[in-house]
N, C-alpha and C positions, 0 to 999 in steps of 0.2 A: 119527686121523692119515691123511692121504692123501699120495700121491706121484705125480709125473708126469715125463715127459721135458721138457727145456727148450722143446720146441715145443708142449707141452700134450697130447701123446698119451700112451698107455699109463697112463691114470689108474688107480690102485690104492688100495684102502682097507685099512689095516693094523690098525686097532683097532676094537673094537665096544663102546662104552659106551652103554647105554640110558638111564641116569638123568641124567647130567650131561655138560656140554661138556668136550671136551679143549681145553686152553688153554695159552698161554705156552710153546710148544715151544722147547727150546734143545738144541744139540748140541755135542759135543766133536770132531766129525768122524767119529765111529764109531757112537756111540749117541745116542738122543734121549730127553731127559727132559721131562716135561710135567705140568701140573696137571689133575686131574679130581676133582671132588667133595671139595675140601679135602684132597686127598692128592696125593703125588707118585708118578708112574708112570715106568717105564723101558721104552723100546722098543729092542730089539736087531735091526737089519736083517739081521744074519747068520743069526739063527734065526727071524726074522719073528714073534717072540714078545714079549709085554709082561707086566710084573709090577709089583705095587704095592711101593713102597719102604717099609720099616719104619724110620721116622725118629722118634726120641723126644728131646724137649728138656726135661730136668728142670729148668726154670727157673721162677721166680716170674713170673706174668703181671702185671706192674706196671700196665699200662694197664687191667686188669680189676679192680683193687683199689678199694675204697671210698675216696672223696675228698670234699672240700667245695669248692664253687664259689661265687663271688660272685653275689649276687642281682641286682646291677645289670647284669651281663652277660647275664642270661637272663630279664629281666622281659618278660612277655607281656601278658596282659590285666589290667585292674584295674577295681574298682568301689568305690563309697563307700557307707557305711552310711546308711540313710534319715535319721538324725539328724546325719550329717556328721562323727561323731567317730572313725570307724574305717575301715579299708580291707580289702578282700578282693582278693588278687592271686594270679595263677598264675605261678609262677616255675619254669621248666624242667619244666612238667607237674605241679607240686605246688601244692596249694591252701593258702594261708596267710591268716590274719586277724590284725589287730593295730590298736591305737589309734594315732592319728597320731603322738603323741610320748611317750605313757606306756605302762607295762605291758609284759607279755611277748608274744611271738609264738606263735600256736597253729597247728598243722598239722592239716588235716582229711583224712579218708579214709586209704587205704592209704599206708604210708610210701614204698614203692618199687614199681616195675613197673606203675604205672597212670598214665595221663595225665588230668589234670583241666583243664578250660577253662571260661570264662564264669562263674566263681564270683560269687555276689551274694546279698544278703539279700532276703527277702520284706518286705512292708510292715510286718510286726510287729517287725522289727528283731532277731528271735531266730532265725528259721529261715533256714538257708543252703541254697542250691541251686547245682548246677553240673553240667557234662557230664563223665561218666566213661566210660572204656572198660575197666573192670575185667572185664567179661564177655566181652571181645573185640569187642563192638559198642558204639557210643555210646548211652548211656542217661542219663536225668536221675537224679541222685542227690540225696537230701534229707538234710540234717543237722539234726536237731531233738531238743532235750531230751537230748543226749548219745547219741542213737541215729542210725543211718544206714540208709536204705532206698533201694533202686533201683527205679525205675518201669519196667515192661516195655513202654514205649511204643516204637514204631518211629519214631524221629525223624530217621533218616538222618545225614548229616554236618552238624552244627549250624554255621551261619555267624553267627547272631546270637541272643541270648537276652535278654529283658527281663521283669523281674518287674513286675506291676501295682502301682500306688501304693496300692491298697486291695484287700483280700481276698488270696486265695492262688492267683491265676492267673499263668501265665507265657506269653509269646508267643515263638515259635520260628520262625526262618527257616532253611531247609536247602538242600542242594545240589540237591534235586529241584525247585527253584523254588517250593516250597510255603511258605505261611504257616500256622502252627498255633497253637492256643491250648490249653493244658493246664490243667486244674483239679486242684490238688493235694488238694483236699478230697474231690471225687467220684471222682478217678482217671480222668476222661474226657479224652481227647485228640481234638480236632476239627481237621480240615483246613479252614480258612476260605477259602483261595484258592490258586490255582496258575497260574503263568504258563507259556506255551509259548515264551517268548522270553528270559527272564533271571531272575536271582535277586534276591530282595527282601532286601537287606542291612540296610536301615534300618527300625527299628521304634520306635514311640513311643506310649505310653499317654496318654490324657486324664487330667486331675487326679483324676477320680472313678473311673477304671478301667472306665468303661462303653464307651469307644471305643478302637480301635486304629488308628493311622495307619501306613502303610507305603508304600515306593516299589514300583511295580509296572510291569514291562516289558510294554508292549502290543505291541511289535514289536522287531526287532533294533536299531532306531534310536531308538525313543521310549520314555521312561519317565515315568509320571505318578504322582500321589499318590492313594492310595485310603484311604477310611475304612471301618472295619468296626464295626458296632454289635453288641456282644456279646449284648444281650438279644434282638434279632430275628435275629441271625446273617446280616445283610445287609451286603454290601460295595458301595460306591459310588465311582466315579471323581469326584474333586473338583477335578482340574485337567485341562485338555484334553490328550489324548495326542498332542501335536504337538512336544514338546520333550524335554529330559532333566531331569526334576525329581528331587530326591533330598533326603535328610535332613529328614524332617518332624519338627516339635516343637511341642507345645502351649504356649501362654502360661499362666502359673499361674492366671489368672482364668477360663480357658475361653472367652475371647472370640475368640481368633485361633489359627490354625494357621500356624506359620512353616514355610518350606521354602526350599531353595536350588534354583536352576534355571539351566540354560544356554539362555537365550532372548534374550540381548542380542547382536545381530549387527552389530558395528561392526568391519569387517575391517581388517587391518593389512597394508600393502604390504611385501613381502620386498625386502631391499636387494641380494640377489644374483641372484634369479630374478624374472621377471615373474610374480608369484604373489601371491595374497591368502590370509590365514589368520585364524583366530579364537583367539588364544592365551589370551584371558581368557573372555569370553562369559557368565560366571556373575554372578548378583546374588542377594541375599536378597529373598524375597517373603513375603507373608502373605495368608491368606484370612480374611475376616470370617465367623465361624461362624453368626452370627445375621443375618437379613435386616435391612437398614437400619442395620447397625453401620458406622460410618465408621472408616477407618484411624486408628491412634493417632498417626500423624504428620500428621494433619489434625484437630487438636483442636477441641472445641467452644469457642465464644466464652465468655469469662469476664471478670468485672469485678475490682474491687479487693478485694471481700469474699471470705471463704472460701466455697468451693463446698459447699453443704449435702450434695449427693449424694456428693462425695468424702469428706466427714467420715463420712457414714453407711457408706460402703464400708470405711473404716478400722476402724470399730467392728464390722464384720461378719466374724467369724473364718471361715477357709476351711472348717472343718467344718460351719458353719451354712449354707453356700451350697447352693442346690438342685442337683439332678442336672443335668449338662450337657445342654442342649438345642441341637441343631444343625439349622438349616434347610437341608435338602439341595437344595430347589428353587432352581435358578439359582446354586448355590454356585460353579460354575466362573467365573461372571462377576464374582465379588467378589474376584478376585485383584488385589493392589496391590503395586507394587515399592517397596522401601525407597529413599529418596532418597540413594543412595550410588553410587559409580562401580562399573562392572563390574570383575571381577577373578577371582581363583582362590580359592574359598571351600571349606572342608572340612567344618565342622560349624556348626550353629546351635542355640540353646536360648533359652528365655525365663525371665527372673526378673522380679520386681515392678518395673514401670516401665522395663525395659530388655530389649533383645535382645542376646545374646552370639553371636559367631561367630569362627571362625579364618580368617585371610586369609594367603595364601601368595604369595611372589614367583614370577616365571617363571624357572626355571633353564635353563641350557644343557644340551643332551643329554650333553655331555662335560665341561662346566664349564671349558673352556679359555679362554673369553672373560671370565672373572671373575664368571660368574653360576652358581655352584655350587648344588646342592640344599642349602637352609638351612631352619631351622625357620620356621614362620609366626608370626603375631602373634595374640594374643587381644584382640579389640576388643569394646567395649560401645556400643550405640546407645541413647542416652537419649531417651525419647519426649517428655520435657518440654522439653529444650533442642534436640532434633533434631540433636545433635552426636555424633560418634564419638570415643570416648576409648580409649586403649590400656590394657588391664588387665594384660597381660604382654607383654614384648618378644619372648619366645620361647615358642612353643607348638606341639607336634605334634598335640595332641588334648586333650580334657578330658571329665570326667564330672561332672555336676551332681547333688547329693544331693536327696532328696525334700523337704528343708527349704527349698529354693529359695535357699539362700545359700552353702552349702559347696561349693566348686569345687575339684576335683583336676585339676591341669594336668600334662601329660606333656611333658617336654623331653628328647628322646633316651631315655636309660635312667634318667632321674630323675623324681621326682614332687614336686609342690609344691601345698600347700593354700592357697587364698586365699578371701577373702570376696567373693562375686560382687556383693553389694549395696553395697560400699564405693565411695568415690570413688577414682579412680586416684591412686596415690602420686606426689608430686612427684619429678621426675627426680633432684634433688639432696637427697633426704631423708637427713639425717645418720644417723637411726636405722637405715634400710635399709642404708646404706653400712657401718655398724658391724656389722650382722648378717651381711652378705656372703652367701656361698653355703653356709655351714655349716648343717647340719640343726637348726634351732631353731624354736620357735613364732613368734618374731619374724620370721625370714626366710621361714617357711612351708615350707622344704625338709624332706623326710621322709627319715629315715635308713634306707635299705633294707639296710644292713649288719647291722641287727638280725636279719635273717632268716638262719638257718643252713641252707644247702641241701646236704643230703647226697646223694651220687650213688653208686648201686651199678650200675656199667656193665653187668653181665650181665643184671640185671633190666630196665634201661633198653633194652638192645639187643633183648630179647625183645618188649617193648612196641612198639618202633619197627618191627621186622619185620612184626608183625601190622598196625600202622597203615598201613604202606606197601602191604601186600597189600590191605587194606580200601579204601584210597583208589583203587587201580587198579580194584578190583571195582565200586565205586560210581560212578566217573567215567570209565570207559573209553568210547571213542567208539562202540562197539557193545555192545549188551546181552549178546550171547552170547560176549563176550571172544574174538572171531575164531575161535570153535570150540575154544578151549583150555579144558580142564578146570581152572579156576583153583583150585578147592578141592584137587584132587589135587596141583597144583604146590606149594601151601603145605605140605601134608603131607610132600611129598618133600624140600623144602628146610629145613623146621624142624629136623630132627635135626642139620644142619650147624652150627646156632647154638651148640651146645655146644663146638664146636671153634674158635670165633671168640675171638681173644685181644686184638684191637686194634680201634679205631674204623674204621681203614682196611680191615680185613678184613670188618667189617660192611657197609661200602659195596660191597665186592667181591661179597659174598653177595647184596645187593640188586640189583646190576647183573645178576648171572647169573639171579636169579629173574625179574626183569622181562624179561630177554632171551627167556624162554619165550613171551612174547606176540608176538614177531616183528614189532614195530611200531616206527615212528620216533617221535621226540618223547616218549620215556619215559625221563626222566632221574633221576639222583640226584646231588645236589651239596650243598656246605656241610657243616656238622656240626662237632662239637667234637673235631677232630683234634689230635693232639699236634704242636706247632709245632717245627720244627727249630731248632737254635741259630743265632743271627745271627752269621755269619762274614763279615767284610769281605774282599772280593776285591781282588786287585791289578789294576793297569791296565797296559796296554802302554806302554812308554816307550822312550826312545832318548837316547843321549849324542851330542850334536852337536859337531862340531869343524870349523873352517874348513879347507877343502882347501888343499893347498900351492900350487895354481895360482891361488888367490884366488877 
């Protein structure tokens, strides 16, 4: 506490707290009470002394008691079993697996106090992997044959994780702009690439698991697609680093690499200012992986008889196909645009005879003009008819199973399973109208209320405090944390966690801990706070009467 005269002179310091800030000072006109280190202190100007107030509240901490929360409100990541019959989801940091419509739900890993992310199966359909922070650092955790093991790999903050469609390799992208490949059989983790300009959020394996495609920032403005050959450990740019390319995906036959790119420059005039902008700019593209391969929307001539080559291809199972061979010479010149309009595209994937993608409308920044942020659409481009059909009217994102048919679509906080190879349903299909939005096999909607999510707030708060501290350590703007001993700060504030009784008090603790960094743009917001009761407020009103003078 400090004091000074109204003109700013005679500045005096009255208290001396070395460990925590003095905050929220209030006075009754005679004495001053304030908070410091989760305790209340009283300063008496008459004696120029301060003392800690011994206040005890023998009450049950209701906001710290165990409770259950709905899974739909806290759904985060999700992945589908290679055979398409089950899901792995992380809900409020807990890892669950369950069949689409049958059977019970299983929880994996620690029941409380640990956050799990990116849960998914390996190609064998039995081994489950995910990212866990049980040790205080993010590590890959493997669930196999009823046992759990954590790998001592330094993986940083994981942004994307993809299991190979064959073998026991996983690809990882992290906050250090690195792309890594880990082999669960040998225990070897390899950094295959690193960008100086940005993070590689999009990872895609080839059908045989021999190649990894990923988006790679070559500068602060340009992002290109790279291919990494696992056998030779060589990475190659396969698109020119002059645009913003993203979301690579292999077609199931290994002939093409699909991707999305912002490289269509058709400017739109602004109606208010004399200005041009590019609100769409993106289109789907493909790269022919073999020299001489023509785009699938430029088909070979064919007559009335069945094509013998096509019949032979149908008789050739995927497992009998040779290893994928890619001709890297001149590959950047084999880029072709899909014959569709530019727009805003989110994802792309390949199934037999089709390419799938999500398309989004252009929302207003505030939504005041009737163009609010709405879900996109899931569309399918048919290479035989060269037409685009709508597979789902609403889609925020999707995951395609390794079987090439089972598709899990996300719409807000709900999940729906559909067959990616089927023809689009008629708009007025009476069977679909009867199924409605109820979670059934017919409608495709999945009942997430089957998941019972238990929350122990005290355990959750401890994990959250550690994660907040770790995020600042790993992503602060300077490596030396502006000279702050960040380890010592964590040790100092951790004991205060035992005194936290509400989610709001946890936020207050995080604010104070981050305040030790003395930097701007270090915020804490959101969270599962207790909502106040909804109380309707009265409005100002008046009784009007005609004056006597008219």
